[in-house]
N, C-alpha and C positions, 0 to 999 in steps of 0.2 A: 767711403773709400779712404784709406789712410796711406800715407807715403812715408817710408823710412829710407833716407838716402845715406849711403856709406861713401864719404867723399875722400878721394885719394889725391893729395897734392903735398908739395913740400913747403912748409912754412919758412919764412925768411929768418926767423930766430928760433933756436931750439931751447932757449933758456926759460921759456914760460909757456903756459897754456892760455889762449885768449878766446873769448866768447863774443860773437857778434849776434845781436838779437834784432828781430824785426817783428812786425805785427803777426806774421804767420809762422816764423820758425826761428830756431836758435842753432847756430853752427859752432861746434867746439873744434878748435884747431889745435891738434896735438903736436908736440915736438916729434922729430923724425924717429925717435926711439920708441914711440908708443906702439903697442901691439894691436893687432886686428882682433877684435872680439865681437863678432856679428851678433851674438845673443845678449850683449850688454851695451846696446846703443844708448847713448845719452841723448835725451830728446825733450823738446817742449812742444806743446800744441796750442792752437788758438782758433777761435771761430773764423771761418773763411766764407767767401762768397758762395762757393760750392759747399753746401751744407754736408755733403757726404764725403768731403775730401779733407784730410788732415795731413799736415806735413811735419816730419821730424827728421833730424839729420845728425850724423856723427862723423868723426874723421877717422882716416886710416892712413898710415904712412906708406909711402912708396916702397920703402925698404921692407916693411912687413908684407906688403902685397907681393913683392918679388919673391919672397921666401916661401909664401903660401902657394898651394896648388892653385893654378889660375882659374880653374872651373869650380873650385870648392864652394864658392858662394852661390853660383848658379845651380849647383847640384842639389841645393836644399829644395825640398818638395813639400813644404808646409801647405796644407789645404787652405785654399782661399787667398794665397799670396802669389803675386807675380814678381819674379826677380828679373832685373834688367841691368844692362850696362849702358851708360850714356857715353857716346862717342861724338867727336867733332872732326870735320874735315874743313880746314880754313874757316872755322867759326860757324859753319853750317852744321847744326847739331841735331842728334837723333837719339831716341830711346830705342835701344836694340833689345829684341826679345827672342829668346831661344824657343822656337816653335817647331823644332824638328820632329816632334811626335804627332803632328797633326797638320792638315791642310786648311784648317779653320783657325783664323786669327784668335789669339787668346783674349783679346779685348775688342770692344766694338768701336766704330768710328766716333761715337758720342763720348766714350771713355777716353779715346785718344785726344779729343779736343780739350778735355779737362786736364789731362796729364801734360799736354804741351803748353798750357797757359803759363806765362813767365812770371805772373804775380801770384797766382793761386794754385799752381801745379808744379811739376818738375821743371818745366821749361824746355821746349825743343821746337825744331822746325817740322818734326814728324816722328812717327813711330815705325820702325822697320822690323819685319818678322823674317827670321831664318826658318824656312820650311823645307820639307823633303823635295828632292828633285823630281822632275817629270820629263818624259820623252828623252830619257838617257842623260839628263843633266845631273850634276852633283847636288845642287840646291835650287830652291825657288825663293825669290825675293818679292815680298809685297810691302807696300807702304801706305800708311794713312797720313795725309798732310795735317797740319795744325788746325785746319778748318774742317777736318773730317772727310775731305774728298780723297780719292785714291788715284794717284798719277801712275803712268805706265812704268816709270823707273826714275832714278835720280843718280846723277854722276857722282857727286860727293858722297851720297848714301851708299853707293856700291863699293866705294873704297873703304868706308867704315864697315860695311858688310864683310868684305874680304878679311880685314883685320880681326873682326869678331869671330868669324869662322875659324881662323887660324888659332884662336884661343880655345874655341870649343872642341875642335876635333884634332885628333892626331893625323896629320896629313902625310905622315911617313916620308918627310923630306920634300914633298911636292910644294912648289911655290905658286902653282896655277891650278884653277879649277873652273868648272862651268856653272853658270847661273841662269836659270829660266826667269825672265821678267816679262812684264806686259809689253815691253818694247822688243822682245825677242831674246836671243842668246847673247849673254855678256860674259867675257872671259877676263878676269883680273889676274894679275901676277904680282906677287909681293917681291919687292926688290931688296938687295942686300942692305940698303940704307934704311929700310923700313917703310919707304914710300910704296905706293901701289900704282902700277901701270895697268891701265884698263883698255882692252880692245873694245871700243864703243860701237863697232860695226860701221856700216855705210850710212852716210846721211841720206835722208829722203828729201828730194828737191821738187818733185812733182807737186804743184800748188794744191791740187785737189786732195792729195794724200797727206799734206802737212797737218791739218787741213786749213786752207784759207780760201775765201771767196774772191780774193784779189785775182784779176786775170793774169794768166801766164804771159810773160813778155820776153823771156829768154828760153826758147824751146817750150818745155812744159813748166818752167820755173818762174817764180815771181822774184825778180832781182831788181833792186833799187826802184821798187814800185812806189807810187805816190799813195799815201794814206792820210786822210784828213782826220785830225784829232782836235776837236774844239777850235776849228778854224785855222789850225796850223797844219801845213802840209809837210809830213815827214817822209823821207826816203827810206824804205824798209826792204829787207830781203828775208824771205820766209824759208825756214829750214826745220826739218824734224829730225831729232836724234832718237826717235821712238816716242818723243813728246814734242809738242809744237813750240816753235820759237819765232819771234819777230825781232829781227836785229836791225838797229838803226845807227848810222854814223852821223846823223844830223838831219836838219830840216831845211826847207827852202829859206835862204837868207841867213842861215847859220853855218858858218865855216869853223872848222876846228872845235867841234863840240867839247865843252868842258863838263865832264860828267859829274864832277863834285858839286857843281852849281845847280843841278837838277833837283826839283822837289818831287822825289819818287812817290811819296805818299799821295800826292795830288794827281800826278800824271799816270802813274803805273796802272791803277784800276781802269783808267779810260782805254788803255791799250788792251788789258786783259779781257775786258768785257765788250770790246768793239765788235760790231756786227759782222765784220769781215773774218772773224775767227769763231766758227761755230762750236768748237770745243774749248773756247777760251784760249789764251796763249801766255807763255812766258815772254818777257820782253827784256832785251839787252840794249843798253845805251853804251856806245863805244867811242873811245878816244884813241886816235892813232899816234903813237910816239915815233915808230919806225916800221919798216916792213916786217920786223920780227918781234915787235914789242907793242902790245895793245893794253888798254885799260878799260874795264867795263864795270857798270853797275847793273843790277838785275832786279826786276820785279817778277817774282815767281807766282805762277798760277797756283792759287790755293794756299800760299804761304806769305805773300807780300814781299817786302824788301828783305833780302837776306844777305849775309856776309859773303856768300859764295854760291855758285851753281855750276856743277861740272858739265852737265849737258849744255848749259848756256855757253860756257867757255868754248866747247867744241863747235857749237853752232856759230859762234862769233868768228872763229878762224875760217870756217867754211864760207861764211858770208863775205869775209874780208878778201878771200881768194877770188870769189865770184865777182866782187866789185872792183878788183884790182888794187886793193888797199894794202895787201900784205902777202907774204909768202906762206908756204904750207907748214912751216915749223915756227911757232910763236910762243913767247912767254906772255901769258895773259894775267894782268894784275887785277885782283878783286879786293874788296874791302878787307877780307880775311887773310889775304896772302896771294901767292902766285901759283899758277898751274902751267905745266908744259903741255902744249897741244901740237900734235902732228897729224896732218891729213895726207896719207900716203897716196902717191900716184900709182904705186904698184898694185895695191889691192883695193883702193878706194876706201879703206877703213880709216876711222879717226881714232887716234891713240891719245889717251890722257894720263898724265903722271902727276901725282901729288900726295900729300900726307893724309893720315887718318890716325887719331889718337884717342885713348881712353880719357874720359873726364872723371867719372866716378861710377861706383856700383850702388845699386839701391833695390828696395823692395816696395811693393804697393799691395795693400790689402784690398781685395776686390769685393 
């Protein structure tokens, strides 16, 4: 497998061309006046840990990209090549694949693991496929995590999905469309400022449906329940946004949790694989600044520590309301930036608003 990345960004100086080399690749940064020449990529290759994977890259100016047809690169249909666009939402990054001609993903979970590797691949938290809609929806969304597992959906991913679709298809002025996911129907809406507002649906609070084996203590829900992790008793609230979340604002003896002081790499896997979560779980550690301002760090099921998690931010606000820590409209700070989350009393739906941006275009030889 070989990778060719076409990187779009604006260099700080247009006076010269600079080249950055590493053991696996060489990146050529062109001044903003350079033209986009997809068939003339400058590249180098080197032996990698994955013997079937080679990486090469070249640059493309934003000005050139804006003047070219947006989908011209993805329209290329060379046999044996997979064209993709890398997107990020608050640093949660994804390899986006145009899969509208088939309900079968164009790569395997094993290939996704290699492509997501940040040292020997493209580097991403997951691979997202845009597929034909089913049951009356406009599109279907599937995801392979960086470990090859397949989650039900992803909040940051669905914002990237929406922006990607807006580039792929002529939506005839529409700003909103429907997406079938493993978590059910999702409806994103592209805002005037380019951000994406997503109707994430109703939170699932019944403990057995999250799922968690923790006993229900508030009706059918597990709210501020005690969870023993390596001898430390954490207070957790369990919420599903179509995927399972364990939200904690602290442990016994710990007041005003300082999330930046946590060793996520050590504690995160212990939550994820805890026996109380039969489907594993995403875990959010939350610090409360005010009833409308929260800060979180996340350990994602199948991806580990990430810069952002959209469904996690939604689950955090739901849990904060249930525990009496915050109101229904909150700004949630994540390592990659902030999301606006609103849990509506009117329809019980959770609404998430945040950015999604292109990082670069690329190709991989399969």
